C-alpha positions in Angstrom: 109.0 91.6 109.9 109.5 87.9 109.3 109.7 86.0 106.1 106.6 84.1 105.1 106.3 80.8 103.3 104.2 80.1 100.3 103.5 76.8 98.5 104.6 76.6 94.9 104.4 73.7 92.5 107.8 73.0 90.8 106.4 70.2 88.6 102.9 69.4 87.5 101.3 66.6 89.5 103.6 67.1 92.5 102.4 68.6 95.8 103.5 72.2 96.4 106.8 72.8 98.3 107.2 75.5 100.9 109.3 78.4 99.7 110.2 81.6 101.6 109.1 85.0 100.2 112.2 87.2 100.6 111.1 90.3 98.7 108.2 91.8 96.8 107.9 94.3 94.0 104.8 96.5 94.1 103.9 98.2 90.8 100.9 100.6 90.4 100.4 101.1 86.7 97.6 103.6 87.2 99.5 105.8 89.6 102.8 105.0 87.7 104.8 104.2 90.8 106.8 101.2 92.2 108.6 100.1 95.3 110.6 97.0 96.4 110.4 95.6 99.9 113.0 93.2 101.2 111.8 90.6 103.8 115.2 89.0 104.5 116.0 88.8 108.2 118.2 91.6 109.5 118.0 93.8 106.3 119.1 97.3 107.3 117.3 98.9 104.2 114.1 97.0 103.8 112.4 99.3 101.2 113.6 100.8 97.9 111.5 103.5 96.5 108.8 104.4 96.0 109.7 105.7 92.6 107.1 107.7 90.5 107.1 108.6 86.9 106.7 112.2 87.9 109.9 112.2 90.1 112.6 114.6 89.0 115.4 113.2 86.9 118.6 113.4 89.1 120.8 113.8 86.0 118.9 117.0 84.9 120.6 120.1 86.2 117.6 122.3 85.4 115.3 120.3 87.7 112.5 120.4 85.1 112.9 116.9 83.5 111.0 113.9 85.0 112.1 110.3 84.9 108.9 109.3 83.1 107.9 105.8 82.2 111.4 104.9 81.0 112.8 105.7 84.5 110.1 103.8 86.2 110.8 100.8 84.0 114.5 101.0 84.7 113.8 101.0 88.4 111.6 97.9 88.1 114.1 96.1 85.9 117.0 96.5 88.2 115.9 97.2 91.7 116.1 93.6 93.1 119.7 93.1 91.8 120.8 96.5 92.9 119.3 96.0 96.4 120.9 92.5 96.8 124.3 93.7 95.6 124.3 96.8 97.8 122.8 95.5 101.0 123.4 91.8 100.9 126.6 91.4 98.9 125.1 89.0 96.4 123.1 89.3 93.2 120.8 86.4 94.3 
């Protein structure tokens, strides 16, 4: 997959400048799930997730507890930084 460009205005009244889209976070609030897709060239791990609120909590030894909404929110809040640190060696 290649990166795409999108026009974005950085200041009102100025024409849009081309910017590369290097990743996307997809969140389905009805289905309570999320995933992150990396579009950086050469990424060896282009997708994180999907994570669902009904997924088992890995810290629960009984296997009965689910991650719930809090676990889903934690994934959404940190997935980009975790992915970049782990697979690209940089937080940005």
